[in-house]
C-alpha positions in Angstrom: 6.3 -12.9 -10.9 2.7 -12.5 -11.9 1.7 -11.1 -15.2 -0.3 -7.9 -14.6 -0.9 -6.9 -18.2 -4.3 -6.9 -19.9 -3.0 -9.2 -22.7 -4.6 -12.7 -22.6 -6.9 -11.9 -19.7 -10.6 -12.8 -19.3 -12.7 -9.9 -18.1 -16.2 -9.5 -16.8 -17.8 -6.0 -16.9 -21.1 -5.3 -15.1 -23.0 -2.6 -16.9 -20.7 -3.3 -19.9 -23.3 -2.6 -22.7 -22.8 1.2 -23.2 -21.4 4.4 -21.9 -18.3 3.9 -19.7 -18.8 0.1 -19.5 -19.1 -0.2 -23.3 -16.0 1.9 -23.9 -14.1 -0.1 -21.3 -15.0 -3.4 -23.0 -13.7 -2.0 -26.4 -10.6 -0.5 -24.8 -9.6 -3.6 -22.9 -10.1 -5.8 -26.0 -7.9 -3.4 -28.0 -5.2 -3.8 -25.3 -5.2 -7.6 -25.8 -7.9 -9.1 -23.5 -8.6 -12.7 -24.5 -12.3 -12.5 -23.7 -14.9 -10.0 -22.4 -18.2 -10.9 -20.7 -20.6 -8.0 -21.3 -23.3 -7.7 -18.7 -26.5 -5.7 -19.3 -29.5 -5.1 -17.1 -32.6 -5.5 -19.2 -34.0 -5.8 -22.7 -33.7 -2.0 -23.1 -29.9 -2.3 -23.3 -29.7 -5.6 -25.2 -29.0 -4.0 -28.6 -26.2 -1.9 -27.0 -24.7 -5.1 -25.4 -24.8 -6.9 -28.7 -23.1 -3.9 -30.5 -20.4 -4.0 -27.8 -19.9 -7.7 -28.2 -19.5 -7.3 -31.9 -16.9 -4.5 -31.4 -15.0 -6.6 -28.9 -14.9 -9.6 -31.4 -13.8 -7.2 -34.2 -10.8 -6.3 -31.9 -9.9 -9.9 -31.8 -11.2 -11.0 -28.4 -13.9 -13.5 -27.5 -17.1 -12.0 -26.1 -20.6 -12.8 -25.0 -23.5 -10.8 -23.5 -25.3 -11.8 -20.3 -28.5 -10.2 -19.0 -29.1 -10.0 -15.3 -30.7 -7.7 -12.7 -27.9 -7.7 -10.2 -30.0 -6.6 -7.2 -30.2 -10.1 -5.9 -27.3 -12.3 -4.7 -28.5 -15.2 -6.8 -28.4 -13.1 -10.0 -24.8 -12.0 -9.4 -23.8 -15.6 -8.6 -25.5 -16.8 -11.8 -23.8 -14.1 -13.9 -20.3 -15.2 -12.8 -21.2 -18.9 -13.3 -22.6 -18.3 -16.8 -19.7 -16.0 -17.8 -17.2 -18.6 -16.5 -18.9 -21.4 -18.3 -19.0 -19.5 -21.6 -15.6 -17.7 -21.6 -13.5 -19.3 -18.9 -12.5 -18.2 -15.4 -12.1 -14.4 -15.2 -9.0 -12.5 -14.2 -10.6 -9.1 -14.0 -14.0 -8.0 -12.7 -15.2 -4.4 -13.2 -18.6 -3.2 -11.9 -19.9 0.1 -13.4 -23.5 -0.4 -12.3 -25.2 2.5 -10.5 -28.3 4.7 -10.4 -28.6 8.4 -9.4 -31.3 10.0 -7.3 -31.2 13.7 -6.5 -33.8 14.5 -4.0 -34.2 16.1 -0.6 -34.2 13.5 2.2 -37.6 14.6 3.4 -39.1 13.5 0.0 -37.4 10.1 -0.4 -39.8 7.2 0.0 -39.0 3.9 1.5 -39.3 2.3 -2.0 -36.8 4.8 -3.4 -34.4 4.2 -0.5 -34.6 0.4 -1.0 -34.0 0.7 -4.8 -31.0 2.9 -4.3 -29.6 0.5 -1.7 -30.1 -2.5 -3.9 -28.6 -0.9 -7.1 -25.7 1.0 -5.6 -24.7 -0.9 -2.5 -26.1 -4.5 -2.4 -25.2 -5.3 -5.9 -21.7 -4.0 -5.4 -21.3 -6.1 -2.3 -22.3 -9.3 -4.0 -20.4 -8.5 -7.1 -17.2 -8.1 -5.1 -18.0 -11.3 -3.1 -18.6 -13.4 -6.2 -15.5 -11.9 -8.0 -13.4 -12.9 -5.0 -14.7 -16.5 -5.4 -14.5 -16.7 -9.2 -11.3 -14.8 -10.1 -8.1 -16.5 -10.8 -5.2 -15.7 -8.4 -3.6 -12.3 -9.1 -6.9 -11.0 -10.3 -8.2 -7.5 -10.1 -11.6 -6.0 -9.0 -12.7 -2.5 -9.6 -16.0 -0.8 -8.7 -17.4 2.5 -9.9 -18.5 4.8 -7.1 -18.8 8.6 -7.2 -16.8 11.8 -6.5 -19.7 12.9 -4.4 -18.1 10.8 -1.7 -15.7 13.7 -1.3 -18.5 16.4 -1.4 -20.3 18.3 1.3 -23.6 18.8 -0.4 -27.4 18.2 -0.1 -29.8 16.1 -2.2 -27.6 13.1 -2.9 -28.1 11.3 0.4 -29.6 8.2 -1.2 -27.2 8.0 -4.1 -23.8 8.9 -2.5 -24.9 7.4 0.8 -25.4 4.1 -0.9 -22.1 4.3 -2.8 -20.3 5.1 0.4 -20.4 1.5 1.8 -18.4 0.4 -1.3 -15.4 2.1 0.2 -15.4 -0.3 3.1 -16.3 -3.3 1.0 -13.2 -2.4 -1.0 -11.0 -2.2 2.0 -12.3 -5.4 3.6 -12.1 -7.4 0.3 -8.5 -6.2 -0.3 -7.5 -7.7 3.0 -9.5 -10.9 2.6 -8.5 -11.6 -1.1 -4.9 -10.2 -0.9 -3.4 -13.5 0.1 -4.3 -14.7 -3.4 -2.7 -11.7 -5.0 -6.1 -10.1 -5.9 -6.2 -6.3 -5.7 -9.5 -4.5 -5.1 -10.1 -0.8 -5.8 -12.9 1.7 -6.3 -12.9 4.7 -8.6 -15.1 7.8 -8.2 -15.5 9.8 -11.4 -16.9 13.3 -11.4 -20.3 14.0 -13.1 -19.9 12.2 -16.4 -21.2 13.3 -19.8 -23.6 10.3 -20.2 -27.3 9.8 -20.2 -26.9 8.5 -16.6 -26.2 12.1 -15.4 -28.7 14.5 -17.1 -32.1 13.1 -16.0 -31.3 13.8 -12.3 -30.2 17.4 -12.8 -31.9 20.6 -13.7 -30.4 23.1 -16.2 -28.9 25.3 -13.4 -27.2 22.3 -11.8 -25.9 21.0 -15.2 -24.4 24.5 -15.8 -22.8 24.5 -12.4 -21.3 21.0 -12.7 -19.8 22.0 -16.1 -17.7 24.7 -14.4 -17.1 23.1 -11.0 -13.9 21.2 -11.7 -10.5 22.9 -11.7 -9.9 21.6 -15.2 -13.5 22.0 -16.5 -12.5 24.3 -19.4 -10.2 21.7 -20.8 -12.9 19.0 -21.0 -15.0 18.5 -24.1 -18.2 19.1 -22.1 -16.9 20.7 -18.9 -17.9 17.4 -17.2 -15.9 14.2 -16.7 -15.6 12.5 -20.1 -15.7 8.7 -20.1 -12.6 8.7 -22.2 -10.7 10.3 -19.3 -11.8 7.6 -16.9 -11.0 4.5 -19.0 -7.2 4.8 -18.7 -7.4 5.0 -14.9 -9.5 1.8 -14.7 -7.2 0.1 -17.2 -4.2 1.0 -15.0 -5.9 -0.2 -11.8 -6.7 -3.6 -13.3 -3.2 -4.1 -14.7 0.1 -2.4 -13.8 -1.6 -0.5 -10.9 -2.2 -3.8 -9.0 0.0 -2.6 -6.1 -2.7 0.0 -5.2 -5.4 -2.0 -3.3 -8.1 -1.2 -0.8 -8.3 2.3 -2.1 -11.1 4.5 -3.4 -9.7 7.0 -5.9 -11.6 10.2 -7.0 -10.8 11.0 -10.6 -12.6 14.2 -11.5 -10.4 17.0 -12.8 -10.5 18.8 -9.4 -14.2 18.6 -8.7 -14.0 17.2 -5.2 -11.3 15.7 -3.0 -10.9 14.1 0.4 
């Protein structure tokens, strides 16, 4: 029977430099990962990526940082090739990359639409594609989406709308890769207490989001804390392997389907 533990596994994390991705890298190393490839987008996050690599190494795992703008298929292919050459063939691939835009549809430009599509949908498609090619048998793939996929709300058409296709990418990939024992999932956190969240929201919206979840008052911030998401991802890419093709919303009762 296949070993579905984290121990001894090689992991690649897109957006692994900081916030949720950085915490995941540290957590999985602490749970026995053999090696972690930490992807970062640009020079602005290089220092964060290097700090995460150092923390992973301090936990006893191998690690290396890889810079790439994942909005082109070639860049995603190169990321997997470079990570594999440096650290070995991966067993687990996690994609935390995303970008928020909160804006009325009538005000969204074509350039903004194209950017949101590239960051939130296109990069996810090619990450799953390359993971399916690169992973060892019995591997795991997990993509971050958003709990807005369970919302009936204005202003997030370009953000949630470009995360929505990942649900079907996940279902399709689970069927196509399943014969090799690879499970494929997506996880949709609620609004998270990270710098990713605040720039898109006004003060009134932030106040609302901090009280919108059923369990808000039990959260440190009222929002979804990244520490509350990490155990779910760790489970999905280890003992939770039997769950595949699913998009799970983890948000303290913020939205549901």
